[in-house]
N, C-alpha and C positions, 0 to 999 in steps of 0.2 A: 935567417935569412928574417928579412925585414915582415912586417905584418902585411904590407900589403901583398907582397911576393906572395906571403902564406894565402892570404885570399885567394889569388890567381891560381894558385895551383892548387887548391880546395874545389873553386868553379871549373877546372879543368876538368878534374874527378868528377864532377857533379854533371858536366857537361857533355862526357863519354858516354851516359847512362843511355841507351838507347830507348827511341820509342817503342811503347806506350810508357814505360816506365815502372818500376814497381809498386804492387797496390798501396802501399803504403810509402809514399816519397817521405813524409814528413818523419818516419821512421829509420830511414834509409842512413847507412852509415854516412854518406857523402853530403847529404842535407845535414844531419847535426852537427858534420864537422866545420861545413861553413856558418852554421848555427853559431857554435860555440866562436870560432873565432872573429863573429862580427860583436858577441855579448863581449868576450872579454877585452877586444882593443878599442871598441866605440859604442858601448854600451853600459861603462862604468861597472862591468863582472855582473851586472845581475841579468837575469831573464823574469820576461814580464809575462801576463795573462795574454794572449792572443798571438805571442811573437811567431809563430809557426805561419797563423794565417797571413800577417802579416808578410813574412820574410815570402811565401809562397808567392802571393799576390805580383810581389815585386820580380821575384824571377819569371812568372810567366809574362809579364810586361816587358822583360827584358829580354826572352826568346827562350827559356832553356828548351830544348830541343824536346824531352819527356813529356812538358809540360803541355806542348802544341804541336803532338803529333798530324794535325790538320794540316800543318806546313811543312811538308817533308824537303822541300827544296828552298827554301829559305836560307839566306846566305849567311855564313859564316860570322860571330861576332867576335870583336875583339874584347878577351877577356878582361885586358885592363882595363877597358872603358865601364865595362859591366861592374867590376871591383867598387871604381871610381864610384859610381852611380848608387850601389848597395852603401858605400860609405857615406855618401850626402845624405840619403835617407834618412842612416841612423844617426845622422848629426847635426839636422838643421830643425829649425825651429820656427821657420813659417814656409807655406806650400802657396803656391800662385793659381787660384779660382780662375775659371772662365765660365762665361754664360755666355752660350749661344739662344739667339731669341729671333726666330723666323718671323720675317715680318711679311705674314701673309697677307694676299691681297694687294702689297703697295703695287702703285702706280711707278711713275719713271721718280724718284728718290734719288736726291745729290749724295757721292760720295762726302762724308761729313765724320772727324776727328773732336769730339772734346773729351776731356779729362782723361778717366780711365777707360770710354766706349768709343766706339766706331763703328759708323753705318757706311751699307754698301752692298754692291754686288760682290763676288768673288767667286774667283775660275773655281774647275774642281780642283787642280792641285794645290791651290789656297785654302781650300776647304778641306783637304785631307791633313793640310799642316795644323789648321786649327781645331780638326777632331782628334789629331794625332792615331789619323789610320790605321798605320801598322801594329800599334799598342791593341787598337779595337779587333784589328783582324785575328791577334794572338788569342784574346780573351774570350769573343765571340766566333766560335769554327762554323757556326751556322745562319749567322748574319750577316750580310752583307750593308757597308757603310756606302749608298747609291750616291755620291757625290756629284754626280753627271746631273740627275735631276733636281738635286738641294741647290745648285749652283745657276736655276733657273729663278731664284727668289733672290730677296733683299735682308740683309742680314743686321742685327743690332749684336754688335761682340762688346761684352762690360770683363775688365779682368780686374781682381783684386788680390791683394796678400793677406793671408788669414793665418793667426797663429795658431801652433799646434802643441801637442804634449810632445814633450822629451823624448817620452817613451814609445819609439815606431810601432811597436806592438799594440798600442794601446787605440791607433786613432781610428781603429773600426767600432770600436767599442765606447762610444760618444754614451752610453747610457750609464756606465761606469761612474762618469761624473755628477751622476744627477741627486742632488741633495736629497737622502731620507726624509727629512720634512716638506719637502716641497708638495705642494697641493698640485697633482697632477692634472685638474680638471680646470686649472684657472686661465684668465684669458688675458693675452696683454693687450688691451685695448687699441692699438694704433698698429699690430702687429700685421702687416702685408702680406698679400695671396702670392708674391712673390721675393724674392731675398732685395734686401735694403739697396744695396747697389745697383739692382736690375728697377727699383721703382725710382731712383734719382733720378737714373738716365731716361726714364720713362716722363716722367716730372717736366725736364727740363721739353720734350719733344712737345707736350701736350701743350706747352704755352703757346705753338702757333695754331695760329684759326682754321685748322682742319675740318670745321661746318660749314665756312665760306667759303673753301676751296671743292667740294664736293659736289659733283656734277648729279647725282641721285640722293640725295638727303634722307630721302622716303626708304633706301634701303639700307642704308648708313650713313654717316656724318663722320665716320672714322676715316681717316687716310692708310689706313693698315689693320691688322689684327697679330696679336699675337698668341696663339693657341696653346704652346708649353713652352720650355725652357729646357735644354740641354745642359746641365753642369759638368764640367769635366775640371778636375785637380791631377797637377802635375804631380800626384802625392803616389808613387809609385806602388805604397802599402796599402792602399785601397783597390778596392777594387771598381772601372767604370760600371757606368752603365750602360744598355744598350743601346746600340746606334739607332736613332730614330729613324722613321718609316716616312720617306717623302709623301706617301697615302696617305699622311695624317694634315697636310695642306690643302689648300684650296685648288681642282684642277678642274677645267671645261675641255669637252670633247675638240678637237681641232683636226681638219684638211687642209691638205697641199699640195699643190701640182706642181708632179715632178715630170711629166710629159703631157704632148699634146692632148692624151685621153687616158693619160691614171693620176690618180690621185690616191695619198698616202692619209689614213687616217691614224691619228695619233693625239696625245693630252697636251695642254701648255697652262701654265699658272692661269686662274682667274684672278682680277685684281676690279679693285673701287676707283673707278675716273674721278680723278679732279682736274680744276679747271689750273692749276698751277703748273707750273715747270718745275722743273728741277733749280733753277738758279731762281724763280721765287722761293722755293723752300730753303735752300740754303741761305740766301741772306735772311730768312727771317728767324733759322735758327740762330746764324750765328749772332746775331741780335740778343738774342734770349740768352746765348753763352758768354756774352761779353758781359752782362748787368750779372750772370749769377754766378761767374768767377769771382765778383768781391766776395773777400771770405764772410764778411758782415752780413751779407744778404740772408740765405736761408738760417744762417744762425741768429736771425735778427727777433727780438719778442714779438715782432708779427707773424713770426711763422713759428708760435709755440703754441698755435691752435691746430688740427689736423688738418689744414689746407692741403698739404700735398698728398698725407694719406687719401684724402676723399678723392681728390681730383684723378688720382689713379685710378681708384676702386671706382669711379663713376665709369672709367675706357673700360676696365676687367668686365663691367657687371652690364645685363639686358633689362631692357623694359622700365617698369615702375622702378626698381633698385636704384637703374641707371639714374634716372631723373631726380629720386631721391637724394642720392649720392652728390649731385651737382648741386642742390640746392643746400645741401649741409656744407657744403664746400663757401657757398656766399656767407651764412649764418656763421660758419665759423671762422671767416674774415673778420666779417666786421658787427659782430657782438661780442656784447660782454655781460659779465654777471650782474655788472651795476644795470644795465637794462630791467631786470627783473625785482631789483631791490635798491629801493632811490635811497637808501642812508648810503650805500658805497657808492654815491654819484660825483663827481669834482664839483666844486664851487663852480658857476657860471651854468652848470647845467640843468637848467630850470622847465624843460619840453616836457607838456604833458600827453606823451605818447606811447604806444605799446612799444613793447620791447621790436617787434617784427618791424613797424614803421622806422622805427631808428634803424634798423639794419638796411634798410629798402631809400633812405634818407642818405643813407654813410657809402652806401654800393653807388646811387649815381652821382654823389660828390666824387667819389674813386676813380670812377670810369670815365667823369665827363660827359654825362648822357642823362638830361635831366629824367626824359623817359622813362629811364631805366628801375625808376623807382615805383611805376606804376607796374611795371613788367616783371617786376620782381614780387611783387603784392599780388598779382593775379595770379602767378605762380604758386604762391604761397596760399592762396585760396584753393586753387586747385589741389593740391598736396592736403590741405585740413579737409575735404571734400571726400579724397580717398580713403583717408585714414578713420573719418566719425563716420563713414558710411556714407555711398553714393549708389542713384542708380544706376540698372546693369546697362542701360542703353549708352552711357558715357565714355568718352574714349579721351586718352591722351594723343591729342594731334601731334604729325611732324612736328608744325611749326613749333608747339609746344617743347615738344624734345629737344629741337634744336636751339630754340631761345633759351631752355636752362643750361645749355653748355656752352653757349656764346657767353652768356652772363656768370659763369663760374670763372671761364678762363679768362675772362677782364676782369675778373676780382683777382685771380691770382696775381696776373701780370702788373695790376696794380697795385698790388702787396711791395711785390718786388722793386717798383720803382719808389715804392714809400717807405724803402727799408733807408735813402739816401738821407732820410730825415734823422736828426740824432735824438728825437723826443722821446719817451716813452708811449709804450701804445698804447696807453688810455686819453693822452693827450692829443695823438694824430687822431683818433678818433672821436673823440671831441670836437675838434678844428673839425673833421668829415659830418659831423654831424650839422654843426652851425652852420654850414657851405649849402648840406643839401637838403634840409629841414623844408626847406621854400617850393621844395619838387617835388613835395609828396601832394597824391591828390586828395580832396575833401572826403572828409569821415561821411563812408554811405550809412 
């Protein structure tokens, strides 16, 4: 009998175990037979630590009846397909990871596809597919995926391929790969709060002028928020996260009339109103994506500083942290070590200006707005007052908050455009300094 036919026969015996199954499924003769066949034919003949857990997860995801007694009427599975799925899990070297990001409080956004990301509204049926609802139902008997409510929101969906170990049993135990001599408390300076693939997609979206489109910037300049991310791997050897609850998104009370004197109370998504139409947003983001598609753009030396990191960090922050992050974007974009060390400056750079004023000059030249030099210097003065002590009565106004966001966005967009130049970063910044120094206000 071939290996695959033997596996199908072993699976049939496992599938015939009536719910709720033995107290120790992993120790049952039927489970051990399936495990041994997979080890012999598809696992280089060796058993690895955690293999039972990984196989148990895979069998539950595939609908093993005794592991899913809460689904007594589930349709029968083609055990040939189950066998093929298990073989695939034991032989694969990459998995597909999907990030489902709700765009909470978004107004009217266009459907958009860019690279490995897509944005838009999805029907309940489409969300069932994206979340792999049947698998979640098998794994979480008491938690329902409410796709009807979730389908009322816009979503950003990003997918990427991720390399995994050859031993499927170890996929649950990433700590086994942790180097013994590694410092467990070390900080990766520009590690993001969200996965890198998500932050890269967010960076594109944040190049759009949301602060100019907002009808109520005093409430929030953002066109949307991302309160959480649901991450789903197509790796059956791992256990998925619980389905997300719609109540973790923003709702408002709503009444609608169903008859002459009858009203029904319900809820609907709360949104941040914008002046922009879906077509306005689509055109702007299409333009940004066209520029970022050039391979050399984000790999340019101009983006060797944490511009991308802090633009996203500002979006994910509140209050003074948001404003500080936006100002760091500008400093990262147009500041250099030579601003603080004269001996590192290029020939021709003889300006007796402080590091802050040099950044202001470059900013004004890069975005083509002479007045931006003073705007940045005023914001920087506000920043210094906050850091070095301020009177309790002083606050950061909506105007200052939105201005910091606008200047940071324009700085990031200017860098994208400047990557078309083939010069090294220090020469581009010297050229900007030469152009912008005349925009500086008189020293006080």
